[in-house]
N, C-alpha and C positions, 0 to 999 in steps of 0.2 A: 413547555411553559415559557412565557416571555415576561420579563420584568423590565420596566422602563422607569427610571428616576426622572424627576423634573429637570429639563434641560434649559440652559440660558437661551435668551432670544437669539435667533440666528443672526450672524454678522451679515453685513451687506455683501452681496455677491461681488466677487472680484474677477478680473480678467486673467489673473494668474491661477493656474489649476491648484486646488487644495491638495495637500500632500498627506497621505495616510500611511502610517507604519503598519507592518503586518508580522505577526508571530504565529507560526504553524507548529503545533505539537502533536504527538501521537503517531498513529499507524498510517500506512499508505492510504487507507480509506479516508482518513481525515485530510491527508494531503490533497486528494482529489477535491474534497469540499473547498479547501483553501484555493485551489486553482480556479474553481468556479466563481468564488467571491472576487478574486483578483481580476478575472476576466470581466466581470460586471463593473468593477471599479474603473478599469481602463476604458470600458465602453461608454461610461457616463462622464468621462473627462477628468477623473482623478489621477494623480501621480502616486506611485508607491515610493515612499521615502526609504532610503537605504539605512537610515540611522534615526535614533531618537531625536537628535538635534534638528533634523529636517522635518520631523513629523508634527503635524498639527493635532492628530489623534491617532490612536493605535487600535487595531483589531487583534484580539488574541483568540485563536482557534485552539480550544483546550482538549485535553484528554482526561477522562474521569474513570478509567477502568480499574486500576489498582492504586493503592495508597501512595506509592512513590510518584505515580503519574499525576495524581491529584495535587500533591505537594509541589511538583514541578510547575503545574499550571498556575497554582495560587501564587507561587513565587514570581512567575513571569508577569502575571497581572499586576502585582505590587510594584515590580520594577518599571513597568510601562506607566503606571499611575504616577510614580515619583518623577518620571521623566517628562510626561506631557500633561497629566491631569485629566485627560480625556481618553477613556478606554471603553471599547465595546467588546463584550465577551460573547463568544459563540462556541459551538462544539459540545462534546459529550458532557463536560462538567456544567455547561449551561443548563442542562436538564435538572440540575440541583441548585437553583439560584440561592437558596438559603445558605448553602455551604460557601458560596462566593461572597454574599453580602455580610456574613458573619466576620469574615476576614477583611473584606474590602467594600465597605458600604458606599464609597464614593464613585464606584464605576458608573459610567453614563447609561449603559444598557446591557441587558443579558438576554441572549437568545439560545435556543437549543441547537441541536445538530441539524445540518442541511437546511438552514434558515436563511438562504441567500437574500430573499426578498426582505425579510425582517432586518437583516444586517444593513442592507442598502438603505432602507427607510431611516434608520438611525444615523447612518453616515450623512445622508442628505440634510437631516435636521441639524447635526453638529457642524457640517461643513457644506453649505449649499453651493451648487455650481450654477454659473450663469446659463440659463436655458433659452434665452431669447433667440429666435431664429436668425436675427440680423446681427446681434452683437455677441452671442454666446460663443463658446470655444468649440462646440461640436456642430457638425452638420445634423440636419433633421434625421433621426435614426428610425430604424424599423420598429414595429410594435414589440414591446417587451424589453427594449433597450433604453427607454427614457422614462423617468418617473411619472410624467404626466399622461402617459399612454396606458390604456387598459392592458394588463398582462394576463396571461392564462392563469387558471386556478393553480395553486401551489402543488396539488397532487399530480398535475400533469407535467410540472417542470422540476419537481424537487430532485429528480435524478439526472437532470441535464438533458432531457429528451428533446427540448426545444432549442436550447443553446448549449452545446457542449463546450467545455473550457478551451480557450485558445491561449491562455497564459499557462505555461508549464513551469513547475518547480523542480522538475527533473532535467537532466541534460537532454539535448535534442534527440539523442539516439535511443532513448528508452522512455516509456511512459506507462503509467498505471491506468487501466481501464476498469472502472467500477460498473459491475453489471446488476447489482442489487444492493439494497440497503436494509438493515434490520435483520432479525433472526427469530426463528420459531422455536429454538431449543430452550430448555429450562435448566441448563447446567447449574449445579449448586454453587459453583465458585464465581459465576459470571452475572453481571447486571446489564449487559449490552441490550437485551430486549427492553429493559426498563428505560434505558437511555435513548435508544434509537428505534424502539418499536418493533413490531413484527415485520417479517420480510416483505419487501415490495420490490419486484423485479422490473427492470427496464425492458422495453420491447427489443427484440433481437435486431430489428432494423435500425433503431437508434444507436445501439452499440456498434453495429457494423459500419454505419456512416461515420461515427466518431473515429473508429479504427482506420477506416479508409483515408480520412483526412490526415490522421497522424502519419500513416505510412507515406502518403503523398508528400508530406512535409519533411520527410527524411528520417522518421522514427523507424528503427530497425528491430526493436524488441518491445512487444506488447505484453504487459503483465496483468492478467485477468484477476480481479480481486472482488471480494464481497465478504460478508460475515460467514456465509455457508455457500460456497460456489456450487457444490453438487446439487443444492436444492433450487438452483436457478430455474425460474419459470413455474414452479409448483403453484405459487399464489395466483398466477394469472392463467392457470390451466393450460400452459404451453401455447398460448394464443399466437397466431401468426401475425406478422407485420411485413410491410413492404421493404425490400432492399433491391435497388437497381432493376426494378421492373418485375421482380419475382416475389414470392412469399416465403418467409422463413419462420419456423417455430421458435418460441422462446424456450429452448431446451439446450442443455449444456453441450450435448454431442453435436447437434446441428450448428450451434454457434461456433464451437471449436473448429469444426471442419471448415466452415466458411472463413473464419479468421485465418486458418492455415493456408488458404488459397491465396492470401495477399502476399506471401513471400517473405514476411518478417518472422523473426523468432516469436513464438507464442508460448508464454510461461503461465502455468496454472498454480494459483495460490489458494489456501484455505479450502482444500478439497476434502470433504468428509468421505469415508470409504463406503459409499452406497454401491449397490450392485451395478448400476449403469456406468460407473467409473471405468469398468473393464472396456467399454467402448472407447472411452477417452484414451486409455492405454493402447488400444489397437491403432488409433490415429497416431500415437507416438511411434509405435513400431513401424508404421508406414511412412514416417518422416514428415507427417503433416504439421505436427506441433512438437515442441521440445520434449524430450523424454525426461520430464521433471515433474514431480508432484510434491507440493507442500501440504502435508497431511497432519492436522493437529490431533495427535493421538492422546496426549495428556498422561496416560498411565497404561499398565499392562495387567495389573491384578483385576480380575473380574469383580471382586468384592469392592475395591476402591472405585472402579469405573461405575458400578451401580450407585455407590454413595455420591459420586460426582454427577450422576444422571447423564452419563455419556452413552451415545448409541453404539451398538456393535461390540458390547463387552465380551472379551474372550475370543474374538474372531480375527483379530488384526493379523496374526502371523500367517494364517491360511490365506488371507486376502493378499498380503504382500507377496507370498510365494506365487500365487496365481498371476499377479501383475507381472512379476519378473519372468515367468514362463512366457508370457505374451511379448514382453519387451525387455530382453536381457540388459539393455543399456540404460534402463530406467534408474534415475537418481531420485531418492526419496529423502526429504528433510522433514523433521517433526520437532515438536516441543513437548516437554513433559513437566509435570509438577511433582516435586518430592516433598514429603512431610505434610501431605493432606491430612486433615483431622481423621483419626482412626487408623492411619497407616502404621502397620506393625513391621517389624524387621522381616517377617515372612513375606509380607506384601512387597516390601522393597526388594527383597531377593528375587521375587518373581519378576519385577521390573528389570533387574540386572540380567536375569536369564533371557528375557525377551530381547533385550538389547544385543546380547551375544548372538542369539539365533537370527534376529531380523537383519543385523548388520546394516543399519541405516547409514546413509552416506553423510547426512548433515543433521546434527542434533543440538538442540538447545534445551536447557533445563532451568527451572526457577524454584526456589523454596516457596512453599505456600505462605501467603500473607492474607489476612482478613481484608475483604472488600466490603465497604459499607453497604448495607442492604442485601448482601449476598446470603443465600440460605445456608451456605456451608459454615457461616460464623457460629451457628447454633449447634453444630454437630459435636458429639462428645469425642474424647480422645485426642485433645490438642497435642501436637508433637512439640516438645521443647525446642527452642531456637537452636541450641547447640547440636541437637540431634539432626535437625534439618540441614544445617551447614555441613555436618559430617557426612550425611547421606549424599548431599549435592556434590561434595568433593569426590566421593567414591564413584558416583554416577558419571561425572565428567571424566574421570580417569579412564573408565571403560570406553566411553564414547570417543575420547581423544585417541586411544590406541586403535580402535576400529577405523577411525577416520584416517589415521596415518597409514594403516595397512591398505586401505582401499585406494588412497592417493598414490601409494608406491606402485600399485599395479598399472598406473597410467604412464609411468616413466618409460620413455622410448616411443610413445605414440605421437602421432601428429594430430592435433586437435584444433577445431575452430575456436577462436578467442575473440570476443568483442572488447575493444580497447576503451577503457573508461577515463584514463588520465595518463599524463607523462610523469616520469619518475627520474628525471635527469639529475645527475650530480653536476656540481660546478665544474666547468671545463668540458663537459660532454657536448658533442654535436647535438643540437636540439632534436628531440625525438629518438634518442639512442636507447633510452630505457622506458619501458611501458608497463602499465598495470591494467590488467583486463580480467575477463571472466570466461569460463567455458560455458557450454550449454547447461551444465549441471550446477551453475552458481548464480543465484539471484543477488542483485546489488544490495549492499548494506548488511546482509545477514549471513551470507555464505563466504566461501573462500575466494581467493584471488589468484591470478597468474602473473608472476613477475617475469617480464620478457626483456631480452636484448633484441633490438630491432635488426642488428647485423647489417646486411647489405641494404636493408630497407630504412636505415636511419634517415630521418628527415622527410621520408615519404609517407609514413603512416600518420593518419590523423585520428583524433579522438572520435570515436563512433565507428571507426573502420572494423570490419570483421576480417581477421587475418588467420592464416594457418601457422601453427607453432609446433615445433618439436619439443616435447617435454623432457627435460634433462635431469630434474631433481624434484623432490617433494619433502614436505615436513608434515606436521600434524594437521594443518589446515590449508596450506597453500601449495601451489605448483610453481616451478621455475623452468624457463625454457628460452627458445630463440625463434624469431619469426623466420619462416621458410618460404612463405608465399603470401601475396596480397591480392586475392581474387576480387574481381569486380562484383559489387552487390547489385543484383538485378531483381527487384521485387516485381510482383505482378500488378502493381498499381502505378499509374502514370505519375511521374515526379514533377513537383512544382519548381520551376526555375533551376537554380544551381544545385538544389538538393540532390538531384539525380546524378551529379558529376563528382568524380574524385579529384 
């Protein structure tokens, strides 16, 4: 749904580029949407303002999944309105415009998720750019890059299959690659299908060309994301598309194998435990992609999983054991909900037992909270808030102990670490202390590795992949020293200086 309030008459075009502020909230999937909007803004001659003081209007890409996220989005909208008076709202919460207008009736426009064309239309109305071929700020652009040129239908471009993002909101050395949008599940606690619709997969060729461009530009880690990564291609019947003169199916195993050939780290997120995931784990065992799976299990009690309407109830432990038989180095992360309506102490104990048996490497947990329009809101047996918090504390105590035990097993090993940032103290030689991640750690959600550069102080750059000897550990992080700095040699030609250390 799209809502547009009356706009003032456009100001006369100016030769100075209009400046647009941007706020991106929510998950990595929303981050990719933000990158696409920012790419189009830059292509059409707009500047991105670094602060409210510089912005003539602000775009807020919102999250609307759970109540705290909704409140964060509404607060950001209000702050931007107070600062500039001109706000365009997009993203998941934009699918519920009445919620936004109830709090902020003066927003300029509201669009839903993945509405790049709609957002740009409203930006042009608020802040027109000079488009005259002789006096404008931009050269004449290719079709689809200028407002006066006929663009492809939205269904063909809504996943970036014509113009992949060139503006990145992540550091240069890693990037999120979204392979599908929407979800076909009907989980009782989730409203993503209502916000983003049923699954629509991108063609494999489009994904691979985007990944190729990223690796050619120096990206060393590709994180594959969608709402349900395992279901990639189901909606398009695994149709084939062109990539570098050949044909490739829109199937996760085919896509993962091809991505793995580029020589970058390939990390899989939001992987449901479908049978064909075994093939993905085989690729991990063969060293084609990272031995890492982000699997949203949510619970372990078959009864609660049925109430949640989650697939594979009661089979997770057998599946995990089978994966580890194939790839002993496999790192598994997951998230769980405690205090779901109807959860008894017996159900919770079943979850704790599963945690002890599965010994997952990385675990997050959240107390259940009502999500507006979610079916779970009407379930009987609401768990009191104090019980939710008590169970959460017990759950995290077990998860923390298991994490500490598993990380302690890595002490003494030499591991590959990708460097994310410097951590120098005052007085240190620049580049003496580093913070990075192993192959088993995704940015922002998993642990980190704190390193002394040792003999390599001043030589290691952000984005380098080094080898480090692990010397210590705690509940979540590792500590060590750089022992080697091998050259990174992807199987994709590098652009300019990106291929050099």
